[in-house]
C-alpha positions as CSV (number, residue, x, y, z in Angstrom):
1,M,23.7,-72.6,14.8
2,N,24.6,-73.1,18.7
3,R,23.1,-71.1,21.7
4,N,26.1,-68.5,21.7
5,S,25.9,-67.7,18.3
6,R,22.0,-67.1,18.4
7,S,22.6,-65.1,21.6
8,Q,25.3,-62.9,19.9
9,G,22.8,-62.3,16.8
10,W,20.0,-61.2,18.9
11,A,22.4,-58.6,20.9
12,T,23.6,-57.1,17.5
13,A,20.1,-56.7,16.5
14,L,19.0,-55.1,19.6
15,V,22.0,-52.7,19.7
16,A,21.3,-51.7,16.3
17,A,17.7,-51.2,17.1
18,L,18.5,-49.0,19.8
19,T,20.9,-47.0,17.7
20,L,18.1,-46.1,15.2
21,M,15.7,-45.3,17.9
22,S,18.3,-42.9,19.7
23,T,19.1,-41.2,16.5
24,A,15.4,-40.8,15.4
25,A,14.6,-39.4,18.7
26,G,17.4,-36.8,18.4
27,Q,16.2,-35.4,15.4
28,T,13.8,-32.4,15.2
29,V,11.2,-32.2,12.3
30,L,10.8,-28.4,11.1
31,P,7.7,-27.1,9.3
32,L,8.2,-26.0,5.9
33,P,8.8,-22.3,5.6
34,K,5.8,-20.1,4.1
35,S,7.9,-19.0,1.1
36,S,7.9,-22.9,0.1
37,E,4.2,-23.4,0.3
38,A,2.3,-23.2,-3.0
39,P,0.6,-20.0,-3.7
40,D,-3.0,-19.7,-3.4
41,S,-4.5,-18.5,-6.5
42,R,-7.3,-16.8,-4.8
43,A,-4.9,-14.3,-3.0
44,T,-3.4,-13.0,-6.1
45,T,-2.6,-9.3,-6.1
46,R,-2.1,-7.0,-9.0
47,V,0.4,-4.4,-8.6
48,G,1.1,-1.2,-10.4
49,G,-0.4,-0.7,-14.0
50,S,-0.9,-4.6,-14.3
51,S,-4.5,-4.2,-14.6
52,P,-7.3,-1.8,-15.1
53,E,-8.4,-2.2,-11.4
54,S,-5.2,-0.5,-10.1
55,V,-5.5,2.5,-12.5
56,S,-7.3,5.5,-11.2
57,A,-7.3,9.4,-11.0
58,S,-4.7,10.6,-8.7
59,S,-2.8,14.0,-7.9
60,A,0.1,15.0,-6.0
61,F,-1.8,18.0,-5.1
62,G,-5.1,16.5,-4.0
63,D,-8.2,15.6,-5.9
64,R,-9.9,18.9,-4.9
65,Y,-7.2,21.0,-6.7
66,E,-8.7,22.5,-9.8
67,I,-6.4,22.7,-12.9
68,G,-5.2,25.9,-14.1
69,I,-3.6,27.4,-17.3
70,G,-0.1,26.5,-17.6
71,D,-0.2,23.5,-15.3
72,V,1.4,20.5,-16.8
73,I,-0.8,17.4,-16.5
74,S,-0.2,13.8,-17.6
75,V,-2.8,11.5,-19.2
76,N,-2.1,7.9,-19.3
77,V,-4.4,5.3,-21.1
78,W,-3.9,2.1,-19.9
79,K,-2.4,-0.2,-22.6
80,D,-2.4,2.6,-25.2
81,A,1.0,4.6,-25.4
82,E,0.1,6.3,-28.3
83,L,-3.0,7.9,-26.3
84,S,-0.8,8.7,-23.3
85,R,1.1,11.9,-23.2
86,S,2.1,14.9,-20.9
87,M,1.2,18.4,-21.8
88,P,0.5,21.8,-20.6
89,V,-2.8,23.4,-20.3
90,R,-3.0,25.9,-23.1
91,P,-4.1,29.9,-22.6
92,D,-7.6,28.7,-23.8
93,G,-8.0,26.3,-20.9
94,Q,-7.7,23.1,-23.2
95,I,-5.5,20.2,-23.9
96,S,-5.3,18.1,-27.3
97,L,-5.3,14.4,-27.4
98,P,-5.2,12.1,-30.2
99,V,-8.4,10.6,-31.4
100,I,-11.0,12.8,-29.1
101,G,-9.3,16.3,-30.1
102,E,-9.7,19.2,-27.7
103,V,-10.7,18.7,-24.3
104,Q,-11.4,21.5,-21.5
105,A,-9.1,21.0,-18.6
106,A,-8.8,24.3,-16.7
107,G,-11.2,24.6,-14.0
108,L,-11.6,20.8,-13.7
109,T,-10.2,18.5,-11.0
110,T,-8.2,15.5,-12.1
111,V,-11.1,13.1,-11.3
112,Q,-13.5,15.3,-13.5
113,L,-11.1,15.6,-16.2
114,Q,-10.7,11.8,-16.4
115,A,-14.4,11.4,-16.3
116,Q,-14.5,13.7,-19.3
117,I,-11.7,12.1,-21.3
118,V,-13.2,8.5,-20.3
119,S,-16.6,9.6,-21.8
120,R,-14.9,10.8,-25.0
121,L,-12.9,7.8,-25.5
122,D,-15.8,5.3,-24.9
123,T,-16.8,5.9,-28.5
124,Y,-13.4,4.6,-29.7
125,I,-12.2,2.2,-27.0
126,R,-13.9,-0.5,-25.0
127,N,-14.1,0.2,-21.3
128,P,-11.0,2.9,-21.3
129,Q,-8.9,3.1,-18.2
130,V,-7.6,6.7,-17.8
131,N,-5.3,8.0,-15.1
132,V,-4.8,11.9,-15.0
133,I,-1.9,13.4,-12.7
134,I,-0.8,16.9,-12.2
135,Q,2.9,17.0,-12.7
136,E,3.9,20.7,-12.2
137,I,1.7,23.4,-10.8
138,K,2.1,26.7,-13.1
139,S,-1.2,28.4,-12.6
140,R,-0.9,29.4,-9.1
141,T,1.4,32.1,-8.2
142,F,2.1,35.0,-5.7
143,N,4.3,38.1,-5.6
144,V,6.8,39.4,-3.1
145,M,7.6,43.0,-3.6
146,G,9.8,45.8,-1.8
147,K,12.9,45.5,0.2
148,V,13.7,41.8,-0.1
149,A,16.8,40.2,-1.8
150,K,14.7,38.6,-4.5
151,P,11.6,40.2,-5.3
152,G,9.3,38.7,-7.9
153,S,6.7,36.1,-8.7
154,F,6.8,32.7,-7.1
155,E,4.8,29.4,-7.9
156,L,2.4,28.4,-5.1
157,S,2.8,24.5,-5.5
158,K,2.5,23.7,-1.8
159,P,1.0,25.5,1.4
160,T,3.0,28.6,2.0
161,T,2.6,31.1,4.9
162,V,4.0,34.8,4.7
163,L,7.0,33.6,6.6
164,D,7.6,31.2,4.0
165,A,7.0,34.0,1.1
166,I,9.8,36.1,2.8
167,A,12.3,33.2,3.0
168,L,11.4,32.2,-0.6
169,A,12.5,36.0,-1.5
170,G,15.8,35.6,0.1
171,G,14.8,37.7,3.5
172,F,15.2,41.1,4.1
173,Q,17.2,44.0,2.4
174,E,18.8,46.7,4.8
175,Y,16.6,49.2,6.3
176,A,13.4,47.0,5.7
177,R,10.4,48.0,7.9
178,Q,9.9,44.4,9.4
179,S,6.9,45.4,11.5
180,R,5.1,47.4,8.6
181,I,4.7,44.2,6.2
182,Y,1.2,43.6,4.5
183,V,-0.3,41.3,2.0
184,L,-2.4,42.6,-0.7
185,R,-5.3,40.0,-1.5
186,M,-8.0,40.5,-4.0
187,S,-11.5,39.5,-2.6
188,P,-14.2,37.6,-4.3
189,G,-16.0,41.0,-4.9
190,K,-12.8,42.3,-6.7
191,L,-12.1,44.4,-3.9
192,Q,-8.5,44.5,-2.5
193,T,-7.7,44.1,1.1
194,M,-4.6,44.7,3.1
195,L,-3.8,42.1,5.7
196,P,-1.2,43.5,8.0
197,F,2.1,41.3,9.2
198,N,4.3,42.2,11.9
199,Y,7.4,40.1,11.2
200,K,9.0,40.8,14.8
201,A,6.0,40.2,16.7
202,V,5.3,37.0,14.6
203,I,8.7,35.4,15.2
204,K,8.5,36.2,19.0
205,G,5.0,34.2,19.1
206,K,2.9,37.3,20.0
207,R,0.8,37.5,16.7
208,P,0.9,34.0,15.0
209,A,-2.6,34.8,13.5
210,E,-1.0,37.1,11.3
211,N,1.3,34.4,9.4
212,I,-1.6,33.4,7.1
213,Q,-1.5,31.1,4.3
214,I,-0.7,32.7,0.8
215,Q,-3.4,32.3,-1.7
216,P,-2.9,32.6,-5.5
217,G,-2.8,36.2,-6.6
218,D,-1.6,37.5,-3.2
219,T,1.2,40.2,-3.1
220,V,3.3,40.4,-0.1
221,V,4.6,44.1,0.4
222,V,8.0,44.6,2.4
223,P,8.2,48.6,2.8
């Protein structure tokens, strides 16, 4: 091979090398997205009812609420559909469940009822996991009487003021004495008290303290 051929060969190789270097320099290496990384078995999270740890007593109305007669409750036993069911609390304050029979429910919170069911089931099931939920409140009611559009009894399923109660009853009839409304309430000593409510003053912001929270058994009277 003569000198010119060797020179051309070196030139060709040099051009190829420079081309490769230029191409590599223009590339950007991106890190793998997190979703492509292998999952860490130590960070596994159990969701929903897939494990006993996720099952706990809960209630849409709060753990301090005491279950009453007529309330509809749901009892769910983890991994046991035959023992899980929804039912109203009977007039005697009890509910019936398979295997364990009669259980007192009225007067208990969801947490207390759950503990009682767990204690009874423990004889038949190893480490029972129970979830008690209040589905409907039927035991807490109040009344609205007098000159309103829809007098009657109403469920007290959420915080309700006197203004709310009047709205639930459809508002006033003609000639209602809006400044003479009152709430009849039975005190712990079985004494009835009368709490005044001046609608006209309250809606003007003059007597906000009169717009009290309705309690179970209250009667709003619109003369």
